[in-house]
N, CA, C and O of each residue as an XYZ file, in Angstrom:
908
protein
N     108.903    122.907    107.189
C     109.922    123.534    106.215
C     111.194    123.671    106.942
O     111.221    123.997    108.129
N     112.276    123.420    106.228
C     113.614    123.543    106.830
C     113.857    125.000    107.259
O     113.353    125.932    106.632
N     114.590    125.170    108.272
C     114.832    126.485    108.849
C     115.650    127.361    107.920
O     116.390    126.868    107.069
N     115.502    128.728    108.103
C     116.267    129.655    107.366
C     117.822    129.444    107.631
O     118.654    129.620    106.741
N     118.132    129.073    108.857
C     119.525    128.812    109.199
C     120.126    127.761    108.335
O     121.251    127.912    107.859
N     119.402    126.694    108.119
C     119.917    125.612    107.299
C     120.089    126.049    105.807
O     121.064    125.709    105.137
N     119.080    126.817    105.341
C     119.210    127.348    104.011
C     120.432    128.201    103.831
O     121.102    128.131    102.801
N     120.737    129.035    104.862
C     121.899    129.909    104.768
C     123.189    129.079    104.715
O     124.136    129.394    103.994
N     123.176    127.956    105.551
C     124.398    127.110    105.495
C     124.569    126.527    104.156
O     125.706    126.258    103.770
N     123.502    126.298    103.381
C     123.607    125.650    102.077
C     123.453    126.657    100.939
O     123.092    126.294     99.819
N     123.742    127.978    101.254
C     123.521    129.019    100.295
C     124.350    128.664     98.995
O     125.516    128.272     99.048
N     123.666    128.832     97.871
C     124.344    128.538     96.584
C     124.175    127.158     96.122
O     124.492    126.839     94.976
N     123.662    126.279     97.012
C     123.446    124.859     96.619
C     122.082    124.694     95.915
O     121.069    125.171     96.426
N     122.051    124.050     94.796
C     120.789    123.782     94.117
C     120.308    122.452     94.506
O     120.935    121.442     94.184
N     119.222    122.407     95.185
C     118.669    121.099     95.630
C     117.656    120.610     94.542
O     116.441    120.753     94.673
N     118.204    120.064     93.535
C     117.407    119.760     92.347
C     116.708    118.459     92.368
O     115.805    118.258     91.556
N     117.055    117.547     93.241
C     116.496    116.231     93.358
C     115.495    116.189     94.524
O     115.392    117.106     95.339
N     114.767    115.066     94.550
C     113.867    114.842     95.665
C     114.167    113.464     96.298
O     114.219    112.470     95.573
N     114.357    113.382     97.578
C     114.491    112.136     98.256
C     113.453    112.020     99.401
O     113.432    112.814    100.342
N     112.613    111.004     99.267
C     111.628    110.707    100.349
C     112.123    109.516    101.166
O     112.636    108.530    100.637
N     111.946    109.655    102.462
C     112.405    108.588    103.403
C     111.177    108.044    104.193
O     110.264    108.755    104.614
N     111.265    106.740    104.337
C     110.461    106.055    105.356
C     111.105    106.395    106.716
O     112.228    106.898    106.755
N     110.425    106.134    107.786
C     111.009    106.477    109.112
C     111.440    105.236    109.905
O     112.643    105.041    110.079
N     110.531    104.390    110.392
C     110.976    103.188    111.125
C     111.740    102.226    110.274
O     111.288    101.846    109.194
N     112.901    101.822    110.748
C     113.710    100.907    109.959
C     114.573    101.482    108.902
O     115.389    100.792    108.291
N     114.384    102.817    108.672
C     115.138    103.525    107.633
C     116.017    104.573    108.316
O     117.220    104.670    108.075
N     115.361    105.354    109.182
C     116.084    106.447    109.890
C     116.194    106.110    111.395
O     117.241    106.316    112.009
N     115.116    105.598    111.964
C     115.064    105.287    113.402
C     114.834    103.813    113.677
O     114.337    103.069    112.831
N     115.195    103.426    114.842
C     114.896    102.083    115.375
C     114.063    102.235    116.617
O     114.578    102.539    117.692
N     112.752    102.019    116.467
C     111.834    102.130    117.611
C     111.262    100.778    117.930
O     110.145    100.697    118.442
N     111.990     99.694    117.645
C     111.491     98.382    117.851
C     111.137     98.103    119.305
O     110.113     97.484    119.596
N     112.011     98.576    120.237
C     111.720     98.324    121.673
C     110.392     99.017    122.054
O     109.557     98.419    122.731
N     110.211    100.208    121.641
C     108.990    100.963    122.004
C     107.762    100.278    121.368
O     106.728    100.114    122.017
N     107.891     99.896    120.129
C     106.777     99.268    119.395
C     106.386     97.965    120.108
O     105.221     97.805    120.471
N     107.308     97.049    120.313
C     107.004     95.780    120.958
C     106.431     95.932    122.328
O     105.485     95.224    122.673
N     106.986     96.870    123.169
C     106.439     97.158    124.474
C     105.041     97.638    124.444
O     104.229     97.285    125.300
N     104.738     98.461    123.441
C     103.425     99.026    123.282
C     102.428     98.037    122.858
O     101.278     98.087    123.295
N     102.841     97.076    121.970
C     102.011     96.012    121.618
C     101.698     95.055    122.810
O     100.590     94.532    122.919
N     102.666     94.852    123.660
C     102.526     94.044    124.854
C     101.469     94.686    125.735
O     100.568     94.010    126.233
N     101.581     95.967    125.922
C     100.649     96.677    126.842
C      99.223     96.705    126.282
O      98.243     96.650    127.025
N      99.135     96.796    124.909
C      97.774     96.831    124.268
C      97.122     95.469    124.488
O      95.959     95.400    124.886
N      97.878     94.352    124.226
C      97.251     93.037    124.422
C      96.920     92.772    125.900
O      95.893     92.179    126.227
N      97.823     93.231    126.780
C      97.595     92.981    128.205
C      96.346     93.734    128.665
O      95.636     93.264    129.554
N      96.082     94.854    128.090
C      94.899     95.641    128.540
C      93.586     94.897    128.221
O      92.556     95.158    128.844
N      93.628     93.978    127.255
C      92.439     93.153    126.897
C      92.590     91.710    127.425
O      91.784     90.834    127.111
N      93.628     91.492    128.225
C      93.800     90.097    128.761
C      94.106     89.069    127.739
O      93.724     87.907    127.878
N      94.796     89.479    126.703
C      95.130     88.583    125.636
C      96.635     88.406    125.489
O      97.411     89.350    125.635
N      97.023     87.163    125.196
C      98.519     86.914    125.072
C      99.044     87.616    123.822
O      98.384     87.656    122.784
N     100.220     88.155    123.948
C     100.847     88.881    122.848
C     101.408     87.896    121.821
O     101.999     86.885    122.200
N     101.232     88.177    120.525
C     101.862     87.305    119.514
C     103.350     87.348    119.601
O     103.944     88.183    120.284
N     103.958     86.393    118.865
C     105.460     86.306    118.789
C     106.029     87.630    118.284
O     105.477     88.262    117.383
N     107.149     88.031    118.890
C     107.742     89.316    118.540
C     108.183     89.353    117.102
O     108.051     90.392    116.455
N     108.711     88.245    116.561
C     109.158     88.227    115.195
C     107.985     88.434    114.233
O     108.151     89.051    113.180
N     106.826     87.933    114.580
C     105.624     88.120    113.758
C     105.253     89.617    113.744
O     104.912     90.155    112.691
N     105.318     90.270    114.874
C     105.027     91.699    114.995
C     106.006     92.481    114.124
O     105.623     93.340    113.330
N     107.270     92.154    114.301
C     108.314     92.951    113.542
C     108.202     92.749    112.053
O     108.585     93.633    111.287
N     107.680     91.593    111.606
C     107.558     91.343    110.153
C     106.439     92.253    109.571
O     106.356     92.398    108.351
N     105.612     92.844    110.389
C     104.524     93.688    109.913
C     104.744     95.204    110.128
O     103.921     96.031    109.734
N     105.861     95.529    110.752
C     106.130     96.948    110.982
C     106.299     97.690    109.612
O     106.991     97.201    108.719
N     105.706     98.774    109.485
C     105.611     99.496    108.220
C     104.199     99.599    107.736
O     103.882    100.466    106.922
N     103.336     98.729    108.221
C     101.898     98.801    107.919
C     101.254     99.630    109.016
O     101.807     99.785    110.104
N     100.031    100.180    108.700
C      99.290    100.916    109.718
C      98.965    100.023    110.921
O      98.736     98.823    110.770
N      98.947    100.622    112.111
C      98.710     99.837    113.302
C      97.442     98.998    113.268
O      97.460     97.836    113.672
N      96.311     99.587    112.778
C      95.114     98.785    112.728
C      95.245     97.572    111.865
O      94.722     96.499    112.169
N      95.975     97.766    110.747
C      96.239     96.610    109.823
C      97.082     95.519    110.503
O      96.855     94.318    110.357
N      98.072     96.026    111.256
C      98.976     95.073    111.965
C      98.131     94.259    112.940
O      98.245     93.033    112.970
N      97.284     94.915    113.739
C      96.517     94.163    114.677
C      95.639     93.148    114.065
O      95.533     92.029    114.567
N      94.981     93.516    112.954
C      94.111     92.551    112.240
C      94.859     91.410    111.722
O      94.402     90.273    111.833
N      96.009     91.651    111.150
C      96.887     90.586    110.633
C      97.413     89.677    111.759
O      97.785     88.532    111.505
N      97.442     90.176    112.974
C      97.866     89.413    114.078
C      96.729     88.657    114.729
O      96.936     87.943    115.710
N      95.502     88.811    114.181
C      94.379     88.000    114.685
C      93.278     88.746    115.373
O      92.256     88.156    115.723
N      93.463     90.070    115.584
C      92.438     90.891    116.274
C      91.264     91.088    115.307
O      91.440     91.375    114.122
N      90.040     90.917    115.878
C      88.865     91.270    115.027
C      88.894     92.635    114.558
O      89.209     93.557    115.310
N      88.557     92.817    113.259
C      88.622     94.090    112.626
C      87.769     95.144    113.404
O      88.144     96.316    113.448
N      86.667     94.744    113.992
C      85.789     95.683    114.751
C      86.443     96.104    116.047
O      86.022     97.096    116.642
N      87.431     95.410    116.498
C      88.150     95.751    117.786
C      89.512     96.362    117.572
O      90.141     96.794    118.538
N      89.991     96.416    116.352
C      91.323     96.818    116.067
C      91.647     98.239    116.565
O      92.713     98.464    117.137
N      90.740     99.182    116.351
C      91.036    100.539    116.760
C      91.102    100.694    118.297
O      91.767    101.594    118.811
N      90.402     99.805    119.013
C      90.530     99.856    120.456
C      91.891     99.413    120.926
O      92.424     99.914    121.916
N      92.455     98.448    120.188
C      93.821     97.985    120.465
C      94.791     99.112    120.107
O      95.762     99.358    120.823
N      94.514     99.806    118.972
C      95.433    100.937    118.578
C      95.414    102.005    119.649
O      96.455    102.577    119.972
N      94.279    102.275    120.190
C      94.183    103.336    121.249
C      94.993    102.918    122.467
O      95.719    103.740    123.026
N      94.890    101.659    122.896
C      95.687    101.165    124.013
C      97.144    101.251    123.713
O      97.943    101.642    124.564
N      97.507    100.883    122.489
C      98.889    100.976    122.042
C      99.418    102.359    122.164
O     100.465    102.570    122.776
N      98.747    103.290    121.615
C      99.159    104.694    121.604
C      99.246    105.308    123.003
O     100.080    106.175    123.266
N      98.368    104.839    123.893
C      98.374    105.364    125.263
C      99.696    105.083    125.961
O     100.189    105.888    126.751
N     100.253    103.926    125.651
C     101.559    103.622    126.180
C     102.678    104.142    125.380
O     103.660    104.602    125.963
N     102.615    104.110    124.080
C     103.655    104.493    123.222
C     104.072    105.937    123.420
O     105.257    106.269    123.376
N     103.059    106.812    123.645
C     103.342    108.199    123.829
C     104.182    108.524    125.063
O     104.779    109.596    125.160
N     104.218    107.582    125.997
C     104.921    107.731    127.236
C     106.374    107.311    127.159
O     107.179    107.667    128.020
N     106.713    106.542    126.112
C     108.044    105.981    126.018
C     108.803    106.175    124.751
O     109.991    105.861    124.682
N     108.107    106.716    123.683
C     108.683    106.670    122.447
C     109.991    107.442    122.222
O     110.821    107.009    121.423
N     110.187    108.546    122.891
C     111.442    109.255    122.753
C     112.605    108.535    123.497
O     113.753    108.510    123.055
N     112.220    107.957    124.651
C     113.240    107.331    125.449
C     113.725    105.992    124.879
O     114.863    105.583    125.113
N     112.824    105.300    124.110
C     113.119    103.974    123.638
C     113.155    103.891    122.149
O     112.805    102.863    121.569
N     113.579    104.972    121.509
C     113.839    105.066    120.082
C     115.257    105.599    119.918
O     115.688    106.489    120.652
N     115.962    105.054    118.963
C     117.327    105.479    118.647
C     117.458    105.671    117.112
O     116.743    105.075    116.306
N     118.456    106.575    116.771
C     118.750    106.703    115.362
C     119.500    105.477    114.937
O     120.296    104.901    115.679
N     119.207    105.087    113.672
C     120.022    103.962    113.081
C     121.370    104.436    112.742
O     121.536    105.634    112.514
N     122.378    103.581    112.687
C     123.743    104.007    112.310
C     123.684    104.759    110.986
O     122.979    104.375    110.052
N     124.440    105.828    110.945
C     124.624    106.668    109.732
C     123.392    107.366    109.273
O     123.411    107.939    108.184
N     122.278    107.365    110.043
C     121.021    107.975    109.603
C     121.234    109.486    109.543
O     120.905    110.105    108.531
N     121.779    110.100    110.609
C     121.982    111.559    110.613
C     122.844    112.007    109.457
O     122.554    112.988    108.773
N     123.929    111.249    109.258
C     124.869    111.530    108.218
C     124.134    111.493    106.838
O     124.360    112.324    105.958
N     123.272    110.507    106.718
C     122.530    110.363    105.409
C     121.631    111.525    105.175
O     121.554    111.999    104.041
N     120.938    112.023    106.175
C     120.034    113.176    106.021
C     120.815    114.411    105.732
O     120.428    115.171    104.844
N     121.931    114.669    106.452
C     122.714    115.887    106.189
C     123.314    115.815    104.787
O     123.365    116.833    104.096
N     123.758    114.671    104.359
C     124.355    114.541    103.032
C     123.322    114.833    101.954
O     123.545    115.631    101.043
N     122.158    114.143    102.091
C     121.092    114.292    101.120
C     120.573    115.726    101.028
O     120.175    116.197     99.962
N     120.588    116.383    102.137
C     120.036    117.777    102.155
C     120.923    118.678    101.275
O     120.470    119.730    100.823
N     122.129    118.290    101.038
C     123.072    119.070    100.253
C     122.687    119.074     98.763
O     123.137    119.960     98.036
N     121.889    118.138     98.288
C     121.528    118.123     96.910
C     120.079    117.865     96.612
O     119.686    117.864     95.446
N     119.257    117.644     97.640
C     117.880    117.266     97.390
C     116.902    117.886     98.391
O     117.263    118.153     99.537
N     115.688    118.107     97.957
C     114.564    118.417     98.885
C     114.193    117.093     99.546
O     114.161    116.040     98.910
N     113.920    117.183    100.819
C     113.730    115.957    101.594
C     112.263    115.818    102.161
O     111.658    116.812    102.563
N     111.733    114.602    102.180
C     110.467    114.383    102.833
C     110.390    113.078    103.548
O     111.109    112.124    103.250
N     109.468    113.058    104.532
C     109.230    111.801    105.259
C     107.835    111.324    104.888
O     106.869    112.087    104.876
N     107.767    110.007    104.579
C     106.446    109.432    104.310
C     106.365    108.186    105.204
O     107.133    107.246    104.996
N     105.506    108.153    106.141
C     105.460    107.081    107.155
C     104.015    106.689    107.521
O     103.077    107.456    107.305
N     103.867    105.529    108.055
C     102.571    105.150    108.582
C     102.422    105.472    110.018
O     101.350    105.261    110.584
N     103.488    105.995    110.666
C     103.391    106.533    111.994
C     102.559    107.841    111.868
O     102.397    108.378    110.773
N     102.048    108.325    112.995
C     101.333    109.593    112.911
C     102.281    110.750    112.717
O     103.431    110.693    113.152
N     101.834    111.753    112.100
C     102.743    112.972    111.902
C     103.155    113.489    113.289
O     104.298    113.902    113.483
N     102.210    113.465    114.266
C     102.540    113.977    115.577
C     103.776    113.320    116.210
O     104.730    113.990    116.608
N     103.720    111.983    116.287
C     104.829    111.225    116.843
C     106.096    111.349    116.009
O     107.197    111.466    116.546
N     105.927    111.322    114.678
C     107.049    111.417    113.792
C     107.808    112.743    113.972
O     109.036    112.790    114.043
N     106.996    113.828    114.043
C     107.609    115.180    114.227
C     108.332    115.281    115.574
O     109.434    115.823    115.658
N     107.696    114.750    116.629
C     108.330    114.729    117.974
C     109.671    114.021    117.931
O     110.674    114.527    118.434
N     109.676    112.874    117.340
C     110.940    112.102    117.305
C     111.988    112.760    116.469
O     113.158    112.761    116.850
N     111.618    113.331    115.326
C     112.579    113.999    114.455
C     113.142    115.242    115.142
O     114.327    115.544    115.001
N     112.291    115.973    115.892
C     112.732    117.146    116.564
C     113.618    116.733    117.779
O     114.579    117.419    118.126
N     113.258    115.593    118.404
C     114.060    115.089    119.520
C     115.457    114.818    119.079
O     116.392    115.059    119.843
N     115.658    114.303    117.827
C     116.988    114.069    117.293
C     117.547    115.194    116.449
O     118.549    115.030    115.754
N     116.889    116.335    116.518
C     117.318    117.607    115.776
C     117.423    117.363    114.307
O     118.384    117.811    113.682
N     116.449    116.652    113.709
C     116.466    116.370    112.282
C     115.316    116.961    111.501
O     115.356    117.003    110.271
N     114.272    117.429    112.213
C     113.100    117.903    111.523
C     113.424    119.075    110.612
O     112.756    119.275    109.598
N     114.420    119.833    110.954
C     114.772    121.037    110.233
C     115.249    120.772    108.819
O     115.314    121.684    107.995
N     115.577    119.541    108.544
C     116.088    119.219    107.166
C     114.945    118.862    106.243
O     115.143    118.825    105.028
N     113.766    118.600    106.758
C     112.662    118.065    105.951
C     111.696    119.196    105.545
O     111.315    120.034    106.362
N     111.315    119.188    104.251
C     110.393    120.109    103.696
C     108.942    119.684    103.810
O     108.032    120.510    103.738
N     108.731    118.359    103.993
C     107.384    117.863    104.155
C     107.413    116.574    104.923
O     108.382    115.819    104.842
N     106.339    116.305    105.685
C     106.192    115.122    106.508
C     104.761    114.631    106.274
O     103.823    115.358    106.601
N     104.552    113.436    105.725
C     103.255    112.877    105.598
C     103.104    111.647    106.443
O     103.797    110.650    106.241
N     102.186    111.716    107.402
C     101.950    110.660    108.368
C     100.621    109.983    108.089
O      99.941    110.302    107.114
N     100.247    109.021    108.976
C      99.076    108.199    108.755
C      97.826    109.035    108.674
O      96.946    108.739    107.867
N      97.711    110.105    109.509
C      96.457    110.869    109.544
C      96.318    111.823    108.413
O      95.285    112.477    108.272
N      97.363    111.923    107.577
C      97.342    112.921    106.509
C      96.748    112.288    105.226
O      96.560    112.992    104.234
N      96.467    111.043    105.233
C      95.986    110.365    103.988
C      94.820    109.441    104.326
O      94.665    109.054    105.484
N      94.019    109.089    103.365
C      92.977    108.129    103.518
C      93.590    106.752    103.349
O      93.272    105.845    104.117
N      94.452    106.572    102.377
C      95.028    105.267    102.043
C      96.545    105.285    102.283
O      97.258    105.911    101.499
N      97.054    104.652    103.291
C      98.490    104.669    103.661
C      99.253    103.706    102.778
O      98.638    102.917    102.060
N     100.614    103.749    102.810
C     101.455    102.802    102.077
C     100.950    101.369    102.412
O     100.567    101.114    103.554
N     100.947    100.455    101.451
C     101.550    100.480    100.127
C     100.801    101.296     99.025
O     101.271    101.359     97.889
N      99.692    101.891     99.345
C      98.996    102.761     98.402
C      99.941    103.936     98.108
O     100.669    104.376     98.998
N      99.935    104.445     96.875
C     100.846    105.541     96.552
C     100.343    106.936     97.055
O     101.036    107.937     96.868
N      99.149    106.998     97.687
C      98.629    108.304     98.024
C      99.593    109.171     98.861
O      99.808    110.333     98.519
N     100.189    108.620     99.971
C     101.099    109.434    100.729
C     102.355    109.927     99.950
O     102.835    111.040    100.167
N     102.857    109.076     99.054
C     104.008    109.444     98.304
C     103.596    110.595     97.290
O     104.309    111.583     97.108
N     102.437    110.392     96.675
C     101.967    111.448     95.728
C     101.722    112.776     96.443
O     102.023    113.837     95.896
N     101.178    112.724     97.659
C     100.919    113.928     98.399
C     102.245    114.598     98.790
O     102.343    115.824     98.745
N     103.258    113.824     99.170
C     104.573    114.456     99.447
C     105.199    115.096     98.197
O     105.800    116.167     98.276
N     105.051    114.439     97.065
C     105.652    114.910     95.858
C     104.928    116.243     95.436
O     105.568    117.184     94.965
N     103.629    116.282     95.616
C     102.876    117.491     95.289
C     103.314    118.629     96.149
O     103.448    119.753     95.665
N     103.542    118.377     97.411
C     103.983    119.413     98.368
C     105.373    119.920     97.976
O     105.693    121.079     98.242
N     106.197    119.091     97.357
C     107.562    119.482     96.966
C     107.658    119.988     95.533
O     108.745    120.151     94.978
N     106.482    120.231     94.950
C     106.414    120.741     93.523
C     107.201    119.837     92.590
O     107.948    120.311     91.735
N     107.033    118.565     92.756
C     107.637    117.573     91.923
C     107.212    117.779     90.409
O     106.042    117.970     90.079
N     108.198    117.727     89.585
C     107.943    117.854     88.148
C     108.425    116.681     87.369
O     109.368    116.001     87.775
N     107.780    116.425     86.229
C     108.100    115.283     85.455
C     109.569    115.281     84.990
O     110.076    116.280     84.481
N     110.237    114.124     85.182
C     111.666    114.029     84.811
C     112.612    114.369     85.910
O     113.806    114.108     85.763
N     112.165    114.944     87.026
C     112.985    115.266     88.114
C     113.501    114.000     88.781
O     112.723    113.064     88.972
N     114.797    113.928     89.148
C     115.330    112.756     89.813
C     114.736    112.649     91.156
O     114.917    113.537     91.989
N     114.025    111.585     91.404
C     113.256    111.405     92.618
C     113.354    109.941     93.057
O     113.156    109.015     92.271
N     113.671    109.770     94.356
C     113.777    108.425     94.899
C     113.085    108.270     96.241
O     112.935    109.244     96.979
N     112.665    107.063     96.561
C     112.166    106.751     97.844
C     113.119    105.813     98.517
O     113.537    104.823     97.916
N     113.479    106.092     99.748
C     114.419    105.207    100.496
C     113.554    104.543    101.638
O     112.964    105.248    102.457
N     113.500    103.204    101.666
C     112.676    102.546    102.695
C     113.197    101.158    102.912
O     114.162    100.728    102.280
N     112.545    100.457    103.817
C     113.023     99.098    104.268
C     112.008     98.036    104.118
O     112.260     96.914    104.557
N     110.843     98.297    103.517
C     109.813     97.235    103.489
C     109.162     97.216    102.093
O     109.355     98.130    101.292
N     108.385     96.147    101.822
C     107.651     96.008    100.592
C     106.676     97.168    100.454
O     106.461     97.662     99.348
N     106.091     97.606    101.543
C     105.064     98.701    101.480
C     105.734     99.954    100.924
O     105.141    100.650    100.100
N     106.938    100.248    101.353
C     107.693    101.419    100.876
C     107.912    101.313     99.311
O     107.606    102.216     98.532
N     108.469    100.125     98.949
C     108.797     99.920     97.555
C     107.584     99.965     96.654
O     107.646    100.528     95.561
N     106.506     99.393     97.084
C     105.302     99.271     96.268
C     104.652    100.671     96.110
O     104.150    101.024     95.043
N     104.683    101.461     97.226
C     104.112    102.803     97.139
C     104.885    103.681     96.186
O     104.301    104.456     95.428
N     106.229    103.561     96.221
C     107.059    104.317     95.319
C     106.814    103.882     93.851
O     106.690    104.714     92.952
N     106.750    102.547     93.647
C     106.545    102.096     92.300
C     105.220    102.584     91.728
O     105.181    103.019     90.577
N     104.134    102.526     92.493
C     102.826    102.958     92.025
C     102.788    104.420     91.792
O     102.009    104.880     90.958
N     103.630    105.223     92.519
C     103.710    106.695     92.321
C     104.601    107.015     91.151
O     104.671    108.177     90.750
N     105.306    106.018     90.567
C     106.091    106.283     89.435
C     107.476    106.792     89.695
O     108.059    107.423     88.814
N     108.053    106.546     90.889
C     109.402    106.932     91.238
C     110.211    105.744     91.575
O     109.681    104.681     91.896
N     111.550    105.921     91.501
C     112.469    104.827     91.806
C     112.586    104.581     93.353
O     112.237    105.466     94.134
N     113.054    103.433     93.772
C     113.119    103.174     95.159
C     114.430    102.388     95.465
O     114.888    101.541     94.699
N     114.993    102.745     96.655
C     116.140    102.068     97.180
C     115.784    101.361     98.505
O     115.416    102.014     99.482
N     115.894    100.072     98.524
C     115.657     99.322     99.753
C     116.922     99.304    100.628
O     118.039     99.158    100.132
N     116.713     99.455    101.910
C     117.877     99.454    102.818
C     117.747     98.210    103.795
O     116.644     97.810    104.169
N     118.876     97.656    104.164
C     118.954     96.434    104.917
C     119.064     96.654    106.412
O     119.279     95.707    107.169
N     118.913     97.941    106.855
C     119.020     98.254    108.264
C     117.707     98.143    108.951
O     117.630     98.461    110.138
N     116.670     97.716    108.297
C     115.353     97.691    108.888
C     114.783     96.301    109.082
O     115.408     95.422    109.675
N     113.547     96.126    108.551
C     112.794     94.913    108.931
C     112.638     93.870    107.795
O     111.850     92.931    107.909
N     113.395     94.052    106.714
C     113.394     93.030    105.629
C     114.790     92.782    105.156
O     115.670     93.642    105.179
N     114.945     91.558    104.726
C     116.323     91.159    104.211
C     116.420     91.411    102.753
O     115.474     91.867    102.111
N     117.638     91.093    102.204
C     117.970     91.333    100.812
C     117.093     90.526     99.882
O     116.659     91.034     98.848
N     116.826     89.292    100.224
C     116.083     88.471     99.370
C     114.669     89.024     99.203
O     114.147     89.077     98.090
N     114.047     89.439    100.324
C     112.646     89.985    100.246
C     112.660     91.316     99.524
O     111.766     91.562     98.715
N     113.604     92.171     99.766
C     113.603     93.469     99.124
C     113.907     93.394     97.643
O     113.475     94.255     96.877
N     114.647     92.375     97.228
C     115.052     92.243     95.846
C     113.774     92.000     94.960
O     113.817     92.164     93.740
N     112.719     91.630     95.573
C     111.512     91.360     94.802
C     110.872     92.635     94.217
O     110.160     92.596     93.213
N     111.162     93.781     94.899
C     110.488     95.038     94.524
C     111.379     96.266     94.474
O     110.973     97.276     93.900
N     112.552     96.227     95.037
C     113.429     97.430     95.069
C     114.204     97.607     93.758
O     114.607     96.628     93.131
N     114.410     98.878     93.347
C     115.261     99.100     92.160
C     116.781     98.905     92.520
O     117.576     98.428     91.711
N     117.114     99.286     93.725
C     118.435     99.106     94.204
C     118.354     98.649     95.699
O     117.332     98.835     96.358
N     119.409     98.076     96.183
C     119.468     97.669     97.629
C     120.811     98.106     98.101
O     121.843     97.853     97.480
N     120.763     98.820     99.303
C     121.959     99.254    100.025
C     121.888     98.932    101.448
O     120.819     98.639    101.984
N     123.050     98.979    102.101
C     123.141     98.603    103.592
C     122.310     99.475    104.413
O     121.602     98.994    105.298
N     122.352    100.772    104.170
C     121.694    101.814    104.993
C     121.329    103.017    104.253
O     121.626    103.124    103.063
N     120.677    103.964    104.911
C     120.262    105.169    104.278
C     121.412    105.998    103.742
O     121.269    106.629    102.695
N     122.551    106.019    104.427
C     123.740    106.808    103.949
C     124.191    106.237    102.616
O     124.407    106.987    101.664
N     124.338    104.897    102.534
C     124.765    104.316    101.246
C     123.755    104.596    100.156
O     124.140    104.768     99.000
N     122.461    104.649    100.488
C     121.383    104.879     99.547
C     121.499    106.349     99.023
O     121.404    106.559     97.814
N     121.691    107.307     99.855
C     121.719    108.679     99.341
C     122.983    109.017     98.656
O     123.000    109.935     97.836
N     124.088    108.306     98.951
C     125.287    108.443     98.124
C     125.076    107.933     96.741
O     125.581    108.492     95.767
N     124.308    106.840     96.654
C     124.003    106.355     95.307
C     123.139    107.329     94.551
O     123.390    107.590     93.375
N     122.139    107.867     95.186
C     121.217    108.804     94.539
C     121.861    110.038     94.074
O     121.529    110.578     93.019
N     122.838    110.522     94.901
C     123.591    111.732     94.569
C     124.312    111.589     93.240
O     124.497    112.576     92.527
N     124.711    110.402     92.906
C     125.418    110.157     91.611
C     124.521    110.018     90.431
O     124.978    110.077     89.289
N     123.264    109.836     90.672
C     122.313    109.587     89.572
C     122.145    110.837     88.716
O     121.387    110.824     87.746
């Protein structure tokens, strides 16, 4: 929950809308940490790492799903995930950066909306990163991989975030993300979505499923503010 200090700063403001954000590729860039952790995971099993572009094309899906799609046997996927996390937890704050205009986007959106994070990253790592960048205080809810049975593109995490924010029918609500998984989860949950081009998919790919497309999260929340 956002701190009392922030609420006092925004005293008198009615945050009548809801904006949910994806994390990787929307607010943060942790590509270096992700690729390095994949490399360590494969190395721990003596297996050559797949092409980096192939890995990046799957970011946004749960880790076990990524490993399976990269050719790891489903029965071994969680062992690879464990090896990945063992390394990731040692480097994720040092090798993750905020995307351009991400902080400005969150501060701007907080002025008119309740905010949430919906990610396939674990809540633990997501919270650590958001606190590292002094942004967690703006969010009223954070739904990570371990908080749901079915992650994005299933709508379960979006629905869970909306329930926590007391979403009501007809309330202006948007999801801001950078992948098909984000857009499909929002669509299935019955809310509009804005695809951003600062992450892992291009305009042509996002145009297949996004209601709107903007350059980054700041441009997205400026659009939503006008709705």
